[in-house]
VEXMISE-776067 format. One record per residue (C-alpha): chain; residue number from 1; x, z, y. Coordinates in steps of 0.5 Angstrom, whole numbers, plus 2048, in hexadecimal, padded with zeros to 3 digits. Layout:
% residues N
('A',NUM,(X,Z,Y))
...
//
This chain:
% residues 783
('A',1,(822,81D,832))
('A',2,(829,81A,833))
('A',3,(826,814,834))
('A',4,(81F,815,838))
('A',5,(824,819,83E))
('A',6,(829,814,83E))
('A',7,(824,80E,83F))
('A',8,(820,813,844))
('A',9,(827,814,849))
('A',10,(829,80C,847))
('A',11,(823,80A,84B))
('A',12,(824,80F,84F))
('A',13,(82B,80B,851))
('A',14,(829,805,851))
('A',15,(822,806,855))
('A',16,(827,80A,85A))
('A',17,(82D,804,85A))
('A',18,(827,7FF,85C))
('A',19,(825,803,861))
('A',20,(82C,805,864))
('A',21,(82D,7FD,863))
('A',22,(827,7FA,867))
('A',23,(827,7FE,86D))
('A',24,(82D,7FE,871))
('A',25,(82C,7F6,870))
('A',26,(826,7F6,874))
('A',27,(827,7FD,878))
('A',28,(82C,802,878))
('A',29,(82A,806,87E))
('A',30,(823,809,878))
('A',31,(829,80D,874))
('A',32,(825,812,874))
('A',33,(81F,80F,872))
('A',34,(823,80D,86B))
('A',35,(825,814,86B))
('A',36,(81E,817,86B))
('A',37,(81C,811,867))
('A',38,(822,812,863))
('A',39,(820,819,861))
('A',40,(819,819,85F))
('A',41,(81B,813,85A))
('A',42,(820,818,858))
('A',43,(81C,81D,857))
('A',44,(817,819,854))
('A',45,(81B,817,84E))
('A',46,(81E,81F,84E))
('A',47,(818,821,84B))
('A',48,(817,81C,847))
('A',49,(81E,81E,843))
('A',50,(81B,825,844))
('A',51,(815,822,83F))
('A',52,(819,81E,83B))
('A',53,(81E,824,83A))
('A',54,(818,829,837))
('A',55,(815,824,834))
('A',56,(81B,824,82F))
('A',57,(81C,82C,82F))
('A',58,(816,82C,82D))
('A',59,(818,829,826))
('A',60,(81A,830,824))
('A',61,(81C,832,81D))
('A',62,(817,833,818))
('A',63,(815,83B,817))
('A',64,(812,83E,810))
('A',65,(80C,83D,811))
('A',66,(80D,836,812))
('A',67,(810,834,80C))
('A',68,(80B,838,808))
('A',69,(806,834,80B))
('A',70,(80A,82E,80B))
('A',71,(80A,82F,803))
('A',72,(802,830,802))
('A',73,(801,82A,805))
('A',74,(806,826,802))
('A',75,(803,828,7FA))
('A',76,(7FC,827,7FD))
('A',77,(7FE,81F,7FF))
('A',78,(804,81E,7F9))
('A',79,(7FD,821,7F4))
('A',80,(7F8,81D,7F7))
('A',81,(7FD,816,7F7))
('A',82,(7FF,817,7F0))
('A',83,(7F9,819,7ED))
('A',84,(7F6,813,7EF))
('A',85,(7FC,80F,7EC))
('A',86,(7FB,812,7E6))
('A',87,(7F4,810,7E6))
('A',88,(7F5,80A,7E8))
('A',89,(7FB,808,7E2))
('A',90,(7F6,80B,7DE))
('A',91,(7FA,811,7DC))
('A',92,(7F5,817,7D9))
('A',93,(7F0,811,7D7))
('A',94,(7F0,813,7D1))
('A',95,(7F6,817,7D2))
('A',96,(7FE,816,7D2))
('A',97,(801,814,7CD))
('A',98,(804,819,7C8))
('A',99,(80B,817,7C9))
('A',100,(80F,81C,7C7))
('A',101,(815,81E,7CC))
('A',102,(81C,822,7C9))
('A',103,(824,823,7CC))
('A',104,(827,81D,7CC))
('A',105,(82C,81B,7C5))
('A',106,(831,817,7CA))
('A',107,(836,81B,7CB))
('A',108,(83A,81B,7D1))
('A',109,(834,81B,7D5))
('A',110,(831,821,7D6))
('A',111,(835,827,7D9))
('A',112,(838,82E,7D6))
('A',113,(832,832,7D2))
('A',114,(833,838,7D6))
('A',115,(832,835,7DD))
('A',116,(82C,831,7D9))
('A',117,(828,837,7D7))
('A',118,(824,835,7D0))
('A',119,(823,830,7CD))
('A',120,(81C,82C,7CE))
('A',121,(817,828,7CA))
('A',122,(810,827,7CD))
('A',123,(80A,822,7CC))
('A',124,(809,81E,7D1))
('A',125,(801,81F,7D0))
('A',126,(802,827,7D1))
('A',127,(802,828,7D9))
('A',128,(803,830,7D8))
('A',129,(808,82F,7D3))
('A',130,(80D,829,7D7))
('A',131,(80C,82E,7DE))
('A',132,(80F,834,7D9))
('A',133,(813,830,7D6))
('A',134,(816,82E,7DE))
('A',135,(816,836,7DF))
('A',136,(81A,839,7DA))
('A',137,(820,833,7DC))
('A',138,(825,838,7E0))
('A',139,(825,833,7E6))
('A',140,(820,82F,7E5))
('A',141,(823,828,7E4))
('A',142,(821,823,7DF))
('A',143,(824,81D,7DE))
('A',144,(81E,817,7DA))
('A',145,(821,812,7D7))
('A',146,(820,80D,7D1))
('A',147,(820,806,7D1))
('A',148,(81A,800,7D5))
('A',149,(813,802,7D5))
('A',150,(814,809,7D1))
('A',151,(810,80D,7D7))
('A',152,(815,811,7DB))
('A',153,(812,80F,7E1))
('A',154,(80B,811,7DD))
('A',155,(80E,817,7DB))
('A',156,(810,818,7E2))
('A',157,(809,819,7E5))
('A',158,(806,81C,7DF))
('A',159,(80C,822,7E0))
('A',160,(80A,822,7E8))
('A',161,(802,821,7E7))
('A',162,(804,828,7E2))
('A',163,(808,82C,7E8))
('A',164,(803,82B,7ED))
('A',165,(7FE,82C,7E9))
('A',166,(801,835,7E7))
('A',167,(804,835,7EE))
('A',168,(802,83C,7F1))
('A',169,(804,83C,7F8))
('A',170,(80B,83C,7FA))
('A',171,(80E,838,7F4))
('A',172,(812,832,7F5))
('A',173,(80D,82B,7F6))
('A',174,(810,825,7F2))
('A',175,(810,81E,7F6))
('A',176,(811,817,7F3))
('A',177,(816,813,7F7))
('A',178,(818,80C,7F4))
('A',179,(820,80B,7F4))
('A',180,(820,803,7F4))
('A',181,(820,804,7FC))
('A',182,(827,809,7FC))
('A',183,(82D,805,7FD))
('A',184,(833,80C,7FC))
('A',185,(837,806,801))
('A',186,(833,808,807))
('A',187,(830,80F,806))
('A',188,(832,815,802))
('A',189,(82C,817,7FD))
('A',190,(82A,81D,801))
('A',191,(828,819,808))
('A',192,(825,813,805))
('A',193,(820,818,801))
('A',194,(81F,81C,808))
('A',195,(81E,814,80A))
('A',196,(819,812,805))
('A',197,(815,81A,803))
('A',198,(814,817,80D))
('A',199,(811,811,80A))
('A',200,(80D,812,805))
('A',201,(80A,819,808))
('A',202,(80A,817,80F))
('A',203,(806,81F,810))
('A',204,(80D,821,80F))
('A',205,(80F,81C,814))
('A',206,(80A,823,819))
('A',207,(810,826,81E))
('A',208,(80A,829,821))
('A',209,(806,82C,81B))
('A',210,(80C,82D,817))
('A',211,(813,82D,81B))
('A',212,(818,828,81B))
('A',213,(81C,829,815))
('A',214,(817,82B,810))
('A',215,(819,826,80B))
('A',216,(820,829,80B))
('A',217,(81D,82F,80A))
('A',218,(818,82E,804))
('A',219,(81F,82B,801))
('A',220,(823,831,803))
('A',221,(81E,837,800))
('A',222,(81D,833,7FA))
('A',223,(816,831,7FC))
('A',224,(816,82A,7FA))
('A',225,(818,828,7F2))
('A',226,(81A,820,7F4))
('A',227,(818,81B,7EE))
('A',228,(81C,816,7EE))
('A',229,(819,810,7EB))
('A',230,(81E,80A,7E8))
('A',231,(826,80B,7E9))
('A',232,(826,805,7E5))
('A',233,(823,802,7EB))
('A',234,(829,801,7EF))
('A',235,(82E,7FC,7EE))
('A',236,(834,7FD,7E9))
('A',237,(839,7FF,7EE))
('A',238,(835,804,7F1))
('A',239,(831,808,7EC))
('A',240,(837,80D,7EA))
('A',241,(839,80E,7F2))
('A',242,(832,810,7F2))
('A',243,(832,815,7ED))
('A',244,(839,817,7F0))
('A',245,(835,818,7F7))
('A',246,(830,81B,7F4))
('A',247,(835,821,7F1))
('A',248,(838,822,7F9))
('A',249,(834,821,7FE))
('A',250,(82E,825,7F9))
('A',251,(82F,82C,7F7))
('A',252,(831,82C,7F0))
('A',253,(82B,832,7F0))
('A',254,(826,82D,7F4))
('A',255,(820,82C,7EF))
('A',256,(820,824,7EC))
('A',257,(81D,820,7E8))
('A',258,(821,819,7E7))
('A',259,(81E,813,7E3))
('A',260,(823,80D,7DF))
('A',261,(825,80A,7D9))
('A',262,(829,80B,7D5))
('A',263,(82E,806,7D4))
('A',264,(82E,806,7DD))
('A',265,(82F,80D,7DD))
('A',266,(834,80E,7D8))
('A',267,(839,808,7DC))
('A',268,(837,80C,7E2))
('A',269,(839,813,7DF))
('A',270,(83F,810,7DC))
('A',271,(841,80D,7E3))
('A',272,(83F,813,7E8))
('A',273,(83D,81A,7E3))
('A',274,(838,81D,7E0))
('A',275,(831,820,7E5))
('A',276,(833,827,7E5))
('A',277,(82F,82C,7E2))
('A',278,(82A,826,7E1))
('A',279,(826,827,7D9))
('A',280,(826,820,7D6))
('A',281,(820,81D,7D2))
('A',282,(81F,817,7CF))
('A',283,(818,816,7CC))
('A',284,(817,815,7C3))
('A',285,(815,80D,7C1))
('A',286,(80C,80D,7C2))
('A',287,(808,80D,7BB))
('A',288,(805,808,7B9))
('A',289,(800,80D,7B7))
('A',290,(800,810,7BE))
('A',291,(7FF,809,7C1))
('A',292,(7F9,807,7BD))
('A',293,(7F6,80E,7BD))
('A',294,(7F6,80D,7C6))
('A',295,(7F5,806,7C6))
('A',296,(7EF,807,7C1))
('A',297,(7EC,80D,7C6))
('A',298,(7EC,809,7CC))
('A',299,(7E8,803,7CA))
('A',300,(7E0,805,7C8))
('A',301,(7DD,807,7C3))
('A',302,(7D9,801,7C2))
('A',303,(7DD,7FC,7C3))
('A',304,(7E0,7F7,7BF))
('A',305,(7E7,7F7,7C0))
('A',306,(7E7,7FE,7BC))
('A',307,(7E7,7FA,7B6))
('A',308,(7EC,7F6,7BA))
('A',309,(7F0,7FC,7BA))
('A',310,(7EE,7FE,7B3))
('A',311,(7F0,7F9,7B0))
('A',312,(7F7,7F9,7B4))
('A',313,(7F8,7FF,7B1))
('A',314,(7F8,7FD,7AA))
('A',315,(7FB,7F8,7AB))
('A',316,(801,7FC,7AE))
('A',317,(800,801,7A8))
('A',318,(803,7FA,7A4))
('A',319,(808,7F9,7A7))
('A',320,(80B,7FE,7AB))
('A',321,(811,7FA,7AE))
('A',322,(80C,7F5,7B2))
('A',323,(80D,7F2,7B9))
('A',324,(807,7F6,7BB))
('A',325,(809,7FC,7B8))
('A',326,(810,7FB,7BB))
('A',327,(80C,7F9,7C3))
('A',328,(809,7FF,7C2))
('A',329,(80F,804,7C2))
('A',330,(80E,803,7C9))
('A',331,(80A,807,7CE))
('A',332,(809,801,7D3))
('A',333,(808,7FC,7CD))
('A',334,(803,801,7CB))
('A',335,(7FE,801,7D3))
('A',336,(800,7FA,7D3))
('A',337,(7FC,7FA,7CC))
('A',338,(7F6,7FE,7CF))
('A',339,(7F5,7F9,7D6))
('A',340,(7F5,7F3,7D1))
('A',341,(7F1,7F5,7CC))
('A',342,(7EE,7FC,7CD))
('A',343,(7EA,7F9,7D3))
('A',344,(7E9,7F3,7D1))
('A',345,(7E5,7EF,7CC))
('A',346,(7EC,7EC,7C9))
('A',347,(7ED,7EE,7C2))
('A',348,(7F4,7F3,7C0))
('A',349,(7F3,7F0,7B9))
('A',350,(7F6,7EA,7BC))
('A',351,(7FD,7ED,7BD))
('A',352,(7FF,7EF,7B5))
('A',353,(7FE,7E7,7B4))
('A',354,(806,7E7,7B3))
('A',355,(807,7DF,7B4))
('A',356,(804,7DE,7BB))
('A',357,(809,7E5,7BC))
('A',358,(80F,7E5,7B8))
('A',359,(813,7EB,7BD))
('A',360,(811,7EF,7C1))
('A',361,(813,7ED,7C5))
('A',362,(80E,7E7,7C5))
('A',363,(809,7EC,7C5))
('A',364,(80C,7F0,7CC))
('A',365,(80C,7E9,7CF))
('A',366,(805,7E8,7CD))
('A',367,(801,7EE,7CF))
('A',368,(806,7EE,7D6))
('A',369,(802,7E7,7D7))
('A',370,(7FC,7E9,7D5))
('A',371,(7FC,7EF,7DA))
('A',372,(7FA,7EC,7E0))
('A',373,(7F4,7E7,7DF))
('A',374,(7F2,7EC,7DA))
('A',375,(7F2,7F1,7E0))
('A',376,(7EE,7EC,7E5))
('A',377,(7EA,7EB,7E0))
('A',378,(7E7,7F1,7E0))
('A',379,(7E6,7F1,7E7))
('A',380,(7E3,7EB,7E7))
('A',381,(7DD,7EE,7E3))
('A',382,(7DD,7F4,7E7))
('A',383,(7DD,7F1,7EE))
('A',384,(7DD,7EA,7EF))
('A',385,(7DC,7E9,7F7))
('A',386,(7E4,7ED,7F7))
('A',387,(7E7,7EB,7F1))
('A',388,(7EC,7E6,7F2))
('A',389,(7EC,7DF,7EC))
('A',390,(7F2,7E3,7E6))
('A',391,(7F5,7DD,7E7))
('A',392,(7F6,7DC,7EE))
('A',393,(7F8,7E3,7ED))
('A',394,(7FD,7E3,7E8))
('A',395,(801,7DE,7EB))
('A',396,(801,7E1,7F2))
('A',397,(805,7E7,7EF))
('A',398,(808,7E3,7EB))
('A',399,(80B,7E0,7F2))
('A',400,(80B,7E8,7F5))
('A',401,(810,7EA,7EF))
('A',402,(815,7E3,7F0))
('A',403,(815,7E6,7F6))
('A',404,(817,7ED,7F4))
('A',405,(81C,7E9,7EF))
('A',406,(820,7E6,7F4))
('A',407,(820,7EB,7F9))
('A',408,(823,7F0,7F3))
('A',409,(81E,7F5,7F4))
('A',410,(818,7F8,7F0))
('A',411,(815,7FB,7F7))
('A',412,(80F,7F6,7FB))
('A',413,(811,7F8,802))
('A',414,(80B,7F5,807))
('A',415,(811,7F6,80C))
('A',416,(816,7F2,808))
('A',417,(812,7EC,807))
('A',418,(815,7E8,80D))
('A',419,(81B,7E8,808))
('A',420,(817,7E3,804))
('A',421,(817,7DE,80A))
('A',422,(81D,7DA,80C))
('A',423,(819,7DA,813))
('A',424,(81B,7E2,814))
('A',425,(820,7E3,80E))
('A',426,(825,7E1,812))
('A',427,(827,7E5,819))
('A',428,(828,7DE,81D))
('A',429,(823,7DC,81A))
('A',430,(81E,7E1,81C))
('A',431,(821,7E1,822))
('A',432,(81F,7D9,823))
('A',433,(818,7DC,820))
('A',434,(816,7E1,826))
('A',435,(819,7DB,82B))
('A',436,(814,7D7,828))
('A',437,(80E,7DB,828))
('A',438,(811,7DE,82F))
('A',439,(811,7D7,832))
('A',440,(809,7D5,82E))
('A',441,(807,7DC,832))
('A',442,(809,7D9,838))
('A',443,(806,7D1,838))
('A',444,(800,7D6,835))
('A',445,(7FF,7DA,83C))
('A',446,(800,7D5,840))
('A',447,(7FB,7D0,83D))
('A',448,(7F7,7D6,83D))
('A',449,(7F7,7D9,845))
('A',450,(7F8,7D0,848))
('A',451,(7F2,7CE,843))
('A',452,(7ED,7D4,846))
('A',453,(7EF,7D7,84C))
('A',454,(7EE,7D2,851))
('A',455,(7F4,7D2,856))
('A',456,(7F8,7CC,85B))
('A',457,(7FE,7CF,858))
('A',458,(7FF,7CC,850))
('A',459,(805,7C7,853))
('A',460,(808,7CD,856))
('A',461,(806,7D2,84F))
('A',462,(809,7CD,84A))
('A',463,(80F,7CB,84D))
('A',464,(811,7D2,84A))
('A',465,(810,7D2,844))
('A',466,(817,7CF,842))
('A',467,(81A,7D4,846))
('A',468,(816,7D9,841))
('A',469,(817,7D5,83B))
('A',470,(81E,7D5,83D))
('A',471,(81F,7DD,83D))
('A',472,(81B,7DD,837))
('A',473,(821,7DA,834))
('A',474,(826,7DE,837))
('A',475,(823,7E4,833))
('A',476,(825,7E1,82D))
('A',477,(82D,7E3,82D))
('A',478,(82A,7EA,82C))
('A',479,(825,7E9,827))
('A',480,(82A,7E5,822))
('A',481,(82E,7EC,824))
('A',482,(82A,7F0,823))
('A',483,(828,7EE,81C))
('A',484,(830,7F0,81B))
('A',485,(830,7F7,81C))
('A',486,(82F,7FB,817))
('A',487,(82C,800,81B))
('A',488,(826,7FE,81F))
('A',489,(822,805,821))
('A',490,(821,806,829))
('A',491,(829,807,82D))
('A',492,(82A,808,834))
('A',493,(832,804,831))
('A',494,(82F,7FE,82E))
('A',495,(829,7FD,833))
('A',496,(82E,7FD,838))
('A',497,(834,7F9,833))
('A',498,(82D,7F4,832))
('A',499,(82B,7F2,83A))
('A',500,(832,7F2,83C))
('A',501,(833,7EB,837))
('A',502,(82C,7E9,83A))
('A',503,(82F,7EA,840))
('A',504,(836,7E5,83E))
('A',505,(830,7E0,83B))
('A',506,(82C,7E1,841))
('A',507,(831,7E0,845))
('A',508,(832,7D7,842))
('A',509,(82A,7D8,843))
('A',510,(828,7D9,848))
('A',511,(82D,7D7,84F))
('A',512,(82C,7D0,84D))
('A',513,(824,7D1,84D))
('A',514,(824,7D5,853))
('A',515,(829,7D0,856))
('A',516,(823,7CB,855))
('A',517,(81E,7CE,857))
('A',518,(821,7D1,85D))
('A',519,(825,7CC,860))
('A',520,(824,7CA,868))
('A',521,(824,7D2,868))
('A',522,(82A,7D6,86B))
('A',523,(82F,7D7,866))
('A',524,(830,7DE,867))
('A',525,(828,7DF,865))
('A',526,(829,7DB,85F))
('A',527,(830,7DF,85D))
('A',528,(82C,7E6,85E))
('A',529,(826,7E3,85A))
('A',530,(829,7E2,853))
('A',531,(82D,7E8,855))
('A',532,(826,7EB,855))
('A',533,(823,7E7,850))
('A',534,(828,7E8,84A))
('A',535,(829,7F0,84C))
('A',536,(821,7F1,84C))
('A',537,(820,7ED,846))
('A',538,(825,7F0,842))
('A',539,(823,7F7,844))
('A',540,(81B,7F4,842))
('A',541,(81F,7F3,83B))
('A',542,(822,7F9,83B))
('A',543,(81C,7FE,83B))
('A',544,(819,7FB,837))
('A',545,(81F,7FB,832))
('A',546,(81F,804,833))
('A',547,(818,804,832))
('A',548,(817,7FF,82C))
('A',549,(81D,7FF,829))
('A',550,(821,7F9,827))
('A',551,(81D,7F2,826))
('A',552,(81F,7F1,81F))
('A',553,(81B,7F4,819))
('A',554,(81D,7FB,818))
('A',555,(81F,7FE,811))
('A',556,(819,802,811))
('A',557,(811,801,815))
('A',558,(80E,806,819))
('A',559,(80C,80B,816))
('A',560,(80A,80E,81C))
('A',561,(803,80E,81F))
('A',562,(7FE,812,825))
('A',563,(7FE,819,823))
('A',564,(7F6,81B,823))
('A',565,(7F9,822,824))
('A',566,(7FC,825,82A))
('A',567,(7F8,821,82E))
('A',568,(7F8,826,835))
('A',569,(800,826,834))
('A',570,(800,81E,833))
('A',571,(7FB,81D,839))
('A',572,(800,822,83E))
('A',573,(806,81E,83C))
('A',574,(803,817,83D))
('A',575,(801,81A,844))
('A',576,(807,81C,845))
('A',577,(80A,816,844))
('A',578,(805,810,847))
('A',579,(804,815,84D))
('A',580,(80D,815,84E))
('A',581,(80E,80E,84D))
('A',582,(808,80D,852))
('A',583,(80C,811,857))
('A',584,(812,80D,856))
('A',585,(80E,807,857))
('A',586,(80A,808,85E))
('A',587,(811,80C,860))
('A',588,(814,805,85F))
('A',589,(80F,802,862))
('A',590,(80E,807,869))
('A',591,(816,805,869))
('A',592,(815,7FE,86A))
('A',593,(812,800,870))
('A',594,(815,806,873))
('A',595,(81B,800,873))
('A',596,(817,7FB,877))
('A',597,(815,7F6,871))
('A',598,(80E,7F7,872))
('A',599,(80C,7EF,872))
('A',600,(810,7EE,86A))
('A',601,(80A,7F4,868))
('A',602,(803,7F2,866))
('A',603,(7FE,7F3,86C))
('A',604,(7F9,7F7,86C))
('A',605,(7F5,7FE,86B))
('A',606,(7F7,7FF,863))
('A',607,(7FC,804,861))
('A',608,(801,7FE,85E))
('A',609,(807,803,85A))
('A',610,(801,808,859))
('A',611,(7FE,801,854))
('A',612,(804,7FF,853))
('A',613,(808,805,850))
('A',614,(801,808,84D))
('A',615,(800,802,848))
('A',616,(807,804,847))
('A',617,(807,80A,845))
('A',618,(801,809,841))
('A',619,(805,804,83C))
('A',620,(80B,809,83C))
('A',621,(807,80E,83B))
('A',622,(803,80B,835))
('A',623,(80A,809,832))
('A',624,(80B,810,831))
('A',625,(805,811,830))
('A',626,(805,80C,82A))
('A',627,(80C,80F,827))
('A',628,(809,816,825))
('A',629,(80A,818,81F))
('A',630,(804,817,81B))
('A',631,(800,81D,818))
('A',632,(7FD,81B,813))
('A',633,(7FD,81E,80C))
('A',634,(7FD,818,808))
('A',635,(801,814,804))
('A',636,(804,80E,807))
('A',637,(801,808,804))
('A',638,(803,800,806))
('A',639,(7FC,800,809))
('A',640,(7FD,806,80E))
('A',641,(804,804,80F))
('A',642,(802,7FE,811))
('A',643,(7FD,800,815))
('A',644,(801,805,819))
('A',645,(806,800,81A))
('A',646,(802,7FB,81C))
('A',647,(7FF,800,822))
('A',648,(806,803,823))
('A',649,(808,7FA,824))
('A',650,(802,7FA,828))
('A',651,(802,7FF,82E))
('A',652,(809,7FE,82D))
('A',653,(809,7F6,830))
('A',654,(803,7F8,834))
('A',655,(808,7FE,838))
('A',656,(80E,7FA,838))
('A',657,(80A,7F4,83A))
('A',658,(808,7F8,841))
('A',659,(80F,7FB,841))
('A',660,(811,7F4,841))
('A',661,(80E,7F2,847))
('A',662,(80F,7F7,84C))
('A',663,(816,7F5,84D))
('A',664,(815,7EE,84E))
('A',665,(810,7EF,853))
('A',666,(814,7F3,857))
('A',667,(819,7ED,857))
('A',668,(813,7E9,859))
('A',669,(812,7EE,85F))
('A',670,(818,7F0,860))
('A',671,(81C,7EE,868))
('A',672,(821,7EA,865))
('A',673,(81D,7E4,863))
('A',674,(819,7E2,869))
('A',675,(819,7DB,867))
('A',676,(816,7DB,860))
('A',677,(811,7D7,85E))
('A',678,(80D,7DB,85B))
('A',679,(80C,7E0,860))
('A',680,(807,7DA,863))
('A',681,(800,7DA,85F))
('A',682,(800,7E1,85A))
('A',683,(7FD,7DC,855))
('A',684,(803,7D9,854))
('A',685,(806,7E0,855))
('A',686,(801,7E2,84F))
('A',687,(804,7DD,84A))
('A',688,(80A,7E0,84B))
('A',689,(808,7E7,84A))
('A',690,(805,7E4,844))
('A',691,(80C,7E1,840))
('A',692,(80F,7E8,841))
('A',693,(80B,7EB,83E))
('A',694,(80A,7E7,839))
('A',695,(813,7E7,838))
('A',696,(811,7EF,838))
('A',697,(80C,7EF,832))
('A',698,(80F,7EA,82E))
('A',699,(817,7EE,82F))
('A',700,(813,7F4,82D))
('A',701,(80F,7F2,827))
('A',702,(815,7EF,824))
('A',703,(818,7F7,824))
('A',704,(812,7F9,81F))
('A',705,(811,7F7,817))
('A',706,(80A,7F5,818))
('A',707,(80A,7EF,81B))
('A',708,(810,7EB,817))
('A',709,(80C,7ED,812))
('A',710,(806,7EA,815))
('A',711,(809,7E4,816))
('A',712,(80D,7E3,80F))
('A',713,(806,7E4,80C))
('A',714,(802,7E0,810))
('A',715,(808,7DA,80E))
('A',716,(808,7DC,807))
('A',717,(800,7DB,807))
('A',718,(800,7D5,80A))
('A',719,(805,7D2,805))
('A',720,(7FF,7D5,7FF))
('A',721,(804,7D9,7FD))
('A',722,(802,7E0,7FD))
('A',723,(7FA,7E1,7FF))
('A',724,(7F8,7E2,807))
('A',725,(7F5,7E9,806))
('A',726,(7FC,7EC,802))
('A',727,(7FB,7F3,803))
('A',728,(7F3,7F2,800))
('A',729,(7F7,7EF,7FA))
('A',730,(7FB,7F3,7F9))
('A',731,(7F7,7FA,7FA))
('A',732,(7F2,7F6,7F4))
('A',733,(7F9,7F5,7EF))
('A',734,(7FB,7FC,7F1))
('A',735,(7F3,7FE,7EF))
('A',736,(7F3,7FA,7E9))
('A',737,(7FA,7FF,7E6))
('A',738,(7FE,7F8,7E7))
('A',739,(802,7FB,7ED))
('A',740,(804,803,7EF))
('A',741,(805,804,7F4))
('A',742,(80B,80A,7F7))
('A',743,(809,80C,7FE))
('A',744,(808,805,802))
('A',745,(80D,801,7FD))
('A',746,(808,7FE,7F7))
('A',747,(80D,7FC,7F1))
('A',748,(80A,7F9,7EB))
('A',749,(808,7FD,7E5))
('A',750,(80F,7FC,7E1))
('A',751,(815,7F7,7E2))
('A',752,(813,7F4,7DC))
('A',753,(80E,7F1,7DF))
('A',754,(810,7EF,7E5))
('A',755,(816,7EC,7E1))
('A',756,(810,7E7,7DD))
('A',757,(80D,7E6,7E5))
('A',758,(813,7E4,7E7))
('A',759,(816,7DF,7E3))
('A',760,(80F,7DC,7DF))
('A',761,(80F,7D5,7DF))
('A',762,(80C,7D2,7E4))
('A',763,(80D,7D6,7E9))
('A',764,(810,7D6,7F1))
('A',765,(813,7DA,7F6))
('A',766,(80F,7DB,7FB))
('A',767,(815,7DB,800))
('A',768,(818,7D4,7FC))
('A',769,(816,7CF,7F8))
('A',770,(81C,7CE,7F6))
('A',771,(820,7D6,7F6))
('A',772,(826,7D5,7F2))
('A',773,(828,7D8,7EC))
('A',774,(829,7E0,7ED))
('A',775,(82A,7E6,7E7))
('A',776,(824,7EB,7E6))
('A',777,(825,7F1,7EB))
('A',778,(829,7F5,7E8))
('A',779,(826,7FC,7E4))
('A',780,(81E,7FC,7E2))
('A',781,(818,801,7E3))
('A',782,(816,806,7E0))
('A',783,(810,806,7DD))
//
């Protein structure tokens, strides 16, 4: 609200000062007309500021009914999300692995028994037992430990589904969030959790239906159970800080589930203390008989592979310490064995070959290496038209794993893909890339207009292409410095600072060009034109940055999209904005006529002020409309997130292109530049306006995630590093169970699979062909 109020009154001040500066130069006697027009302008801007104030006032705190409704909507959304994910992960096909979980025997990791509650012993394949065991905890706080591949994430998902299936109205809603995106040095655990829920579940950001404080109220009233997966995914120095932040920023009776590797949690507890009031569980090893029973049930009964499982069981009965027996004590290895053997034609009896597999690590590498080809071969048999070549698919996945390994992350976030390309990774390289794109757009636009339109002034129009290129490179310092600013959201202060920076750089570019193009004109007119050109150019950029943000990739993509609900209110807001801007521009045109400047206004009976103002108002209304909060009940996915950000980018870019043209159009019709050669022909003016539109469009696009992602994806695909249809490939890998999805982020189903693919012989880093050796990412994803 404050930003809109300041923006409207800043525009009012700019228009008023401009009128006071122009009029007395020509006719000091028309002070009454000046006062009348200024009064009209101030009144119109007052209407707009009142609209901004009322819009901000509407974001009230959530009521009890709104919080209750939001909880029910969130419960349905979360359950649908994880029921689908459980099907893809085959958690209930044919049944969960009967893994026993009990109190951790490691000393010093659990809180006092009177704060924790009763001892816990439960089986992961019994949903009723899981929900009951969690409900018996005094504060419903639980830490799930175990080595890599012990089934910690699977246990967390099964617990979530058990709580959701037994949930009644008013019960808290479990929500799983991956801790890999949490940086305790930059934000508190509470702020991060609120941000993640808003990003993963866009419906919770709908202030119209649920109020502005719904997420805060859900947490405060203990209507949520945060399930925080993968404390070990954080860098070693951040784990203890993250644990301390959970204790410091969340009330000690807030329900909570946390997963972590045992050794990493022990070290974090030694530095920061235990998680207050939390019970700590760890799994018992998988019994070989249970593993083989599950694998038999997952294999078709008439398959010859049943004989292979029988032969393997007999081998393990004779040699209970065989490598295969040791490998099958891990839930991860059981899941991989199912994918490689139970659903395919491979014979599992080969696991009994101790010469081929002398250790359990050899069996693990064999299963990890055979997973991707086996799953893609199955997909090719089922649907040859839509499948990927198994060898090519494994190569793509290896490059993705290598890129994630190089970034030190387990999250494949599409909006960070630009960091994988040298042309976009650094702020100054990114600035140069966008400047080149801007120049290419200017060249293509000029060439198209010259080739299509039949005008006698083409040489005159082409004269201004070098000046537009210079204006493009005057923006480079702004593009580079924007990438160095930690917070890149829309801000009046940051936009003003960047506009001042552009004024300095433009002051070095535009004056020499103006002296060259306007040589022979009076020095006072050239000076006035230079000042007007720089001022209005920076004013236009200021408007674009207020609407779109600083021209640098944001930390997270836009989750807004046009709201389909309450369309009448949206229509009224748009009409107020369009009418207000149109009235202001018409007032400006009338003020020129009243001041005696009829000769510089377009001829004819067309109300140009209303036309230009309506176009500009529609552009600003489109920006306001598209930035309304999403009202969809669906969970955010990678594809939906891309589509939302793409829509905001395109509409915002077009609107900013129009907004950027308004000050430039005012300068071209201004009385201070009667010798402007661009006013000699309509064609040259059209070329100039298209050039300004390209600059405004490019600057606005550089402030969003989708354009950076698109450029990076095309560059990587052109080099053969990634598929052209990247999201389709990732969706197929997710459907096959190779990737898992948490909100808009993909992860490999286990950190071991990512590490195996990233370090396999022949793999290449998609960023460069010669990547320096780096240690593996700290931590690992639980499974």
